Residue, then its C-alpha position, 0 to 999 in steps of 0.5 A: m757837330t765837330e768842325p766841318t771838313p773842307l768838303q762839308r764847308l763847301w757843301l754847307t755854302e752851296a746849301v745856304r745859296l740854295r736856301e737863299e735862292q728859294a726863300g730870299p736873303l738871310d739876315d747875314v749882317e753879323a755873318n758878313r762882318l765876321a767873314r770880313t774879320k777873318g779875311g781870306d779870298l772871296r771863296t774863303r769868306l763865302q764859306n766862313r759866312a755860310v758856316w756861321l749861318a748854318q750854325r745859327d740856323g741849325l743847318l750844321d746840326a741838320l748836316g750831322h743828322w744827314l750824315q748819320g742817316a747816310r751811315l744808317a742807309l749804307f748799313a742797310l744796303i750792306v745788309f741787303a747786299v750780304f743777303s742778296g749774295a746768299g740768295l744768288a748762291f742758293t739760287a745758282l746751286g740749289n739744294g744739291q738734290n738735282p744736278v746744277n746746270v752750269f750756264w744757268a747757274l752762271g746766269s743767276l750769279l752774274g747775269l744782272n750784275l753784268l747787264l747793269l755793269l754794261g749799262w753803267m759803262l755805256g752811260l759813262i762813255f756816251t753821256g758822261e753819266q751813269n744810271a747808278n740806281l744803288g747810289r741814288l737809292w742810298m742818297w734817297l735813304s740818307e735823306k729819309l733817315a735824317r728826319d730833319a726838315k732843315a736837311a731838305q737842301l743838303a742832298p740837292a746842294l751836294l749833287l749840284l756841287l759835285q755835278r759841276h766838277h763831274l764828281n757825282r759819277w765817281a762818288i755814286g760809283i764808289v757806293t754802287h760798285s762797293i755794294w755790288l762787290l760785297a754782294l758778289v763776295s757774299a755769293l762766293i762765300f756762301m757758294l763755297m760753304l754750300m760746295a763744302t757741305r753738299r755734293y753737287g753734280f754739274v751738267w750742261e744741256t742744249t737742243i740746237l748747239s753741239s758739244d764742241t760749242f760748249v767745249i770752246f765756250t767753257q774753256a774760253l771762260g776758264a782762260f783767266p781762272s786758269w791763270l789763277g791756278l784754278n782747275v778747268p774741266t778738260p774737253e772730255m769732262i765737258r762733253a761727258s757732262g752733257d749727258a749726265a752729271l759725272n760722279i767722278e770726284n775730279a770732275r766735280q772739283a774741276w767744275a766747282a773750281w771753274m765756277v768759282g774762277v768765273l765768278l772771281t774774274y768776271g764778277i768780283a774783279p771788275r767791280l773791285l777794279l771799278a770801285l778803286v778807279c772811282l775812289w782814285r778819281w774821287r780823291v783827285g777831283r776832291r782836291t780841285l773842288e771849289l765854289d763857282l763864283n759866277l753863280p748869281g748867289y755868290a756874285q751878289l755877295r762879292e760887294q758885301l764881303m770884300p768888303s763894302s758899305e751896307r745899306l741902313g735900315v731893316n730889310d728882313a722880316a721880323p724873326n720868331q724869337l730874339p737872337d741868342t747872345q751867347v754871352g762870353v763866347a768871344d774868340q779870345t780872352g777879353t781885356g779892359a772895359m768899355l762903355v758904349a751908347i746906342e742912339l742917344d739924343d742931345e737931351q742925354p748928357w754924354p759921356p759921363a765921367l769915366p775911370a781911367a781904365v774904362t774906354d769910351a766907345g762913343i755913341l752908335d748912331s750910324r751903320e758906319s759907327r756900328q760896323n767900325l766898333l764891331e770890327q774893333m771888338s772882333r779883334f780886341p774883345p773887351e772883358r767888360l762891356a756896358i751898353a747905355c740905352d735910352p728907355r724912352r725909345s721902344p726896344d725895336r728889333g734893330s736895337l736888340g739885334l745890335i745889343a746881342e751882336l755887341a754882347r757876343n763880342a765881349a766876355a761880360t755885358r751889362i745894359w745901362l737903362l738911362q734915367a729920363p732927362p730933367n722934367q721928363t718921366l719914363d713910360s712904365d709900359r715901355l720900360g717894362d718892354w725893355h726889361t722883358a726884351l733884355l730878360q729874353l736876351g739874358i743880359p743883366v740890366a742896371d738902372c744906374a751907371p755900372l762904373n764900379w763894375l766896369e772898373n774892377g768887375s764888382e757890383 
């Protein structure tokens, strides 16, 4: 997936927060360090941390799958809207063999649309929300079509993020009004096609109402269409249509224009206007969208990102596999050579005699020394890095994680497994464990000092 947009960065940050609330804190030592290195305020650092974790844990790819599912779901709704509009037109006009009852036809075209539109507006006025079933259906379909288990937190994260800024009503409103708009435009197009290829007669029928009632009602509904230049049936045409469908061509055309005008002004125009209003409110609100730093998940990270000290020790559960080093992907071209050792005791003489071009980074035996070196390497990654390890120690998860983290900040890395001190021997099984673990990390291993490689890059 390409670089996430500002909205997607906020979305991923909220998804990571939900994930940590449900499953516990993530292994985020390197993510926090990189976020501190890039700088910025707390919101920026939270986003940088979340994007790095999302990329490492596959959540960024899951977001891509969710967006692809959202596009497929939207396409399915578009197809559904087009066929629904065609169905409305056929239901309203029929096959042309029988006269069209104009008010039953309008009920078929606009009845459900106006009822749902009224419910949407009442919900927005009285509760600040709305029952946008089409929008929620789109969200549900998007999640189903994503087919990625890691996308489980994405839909809830997006809704929570938008709800805090009251943007969910406008985002869902855009989808809802746009789908209804497409359905009504489809109904209009198919209705015009039917009227152009079939001869329809128009009538109205009643048992208890007078013809004057229909005259007033018809002309009231035709007031707005008349402003658009569309014909409206005269009172004489309206009264005559109460007895039978008129065979007069002008009367048929006037009724057809009246139905088209009513559909335009009371169906299509309101949906188009509301879709544009929702789009405008969405764009305005999106510019003010930001994280709520008072949430517990973000407040707990303030001390780690602004920056502060970290506790020693391993607190998270063992991973299923070793971390990926991604050797040679430092943010900038490496320069120089560096030798560093990990947790050596006094029995190992250190440092060895080094060429002038090689920097001695010392022994990493504390969290503070580790963090200081990583901060330095983030800004000035070495071209070649040799890491000296004592193979008498077991290759535990903490040491391997540190090796992987160091390797990610250098253009090229070698591991130097030191020889045993005088009068001591190396355990073959433990040495084998080192080679197996480093093979999984994909880092070359040397049993003697790689000084020639450090100095000039050759073996």
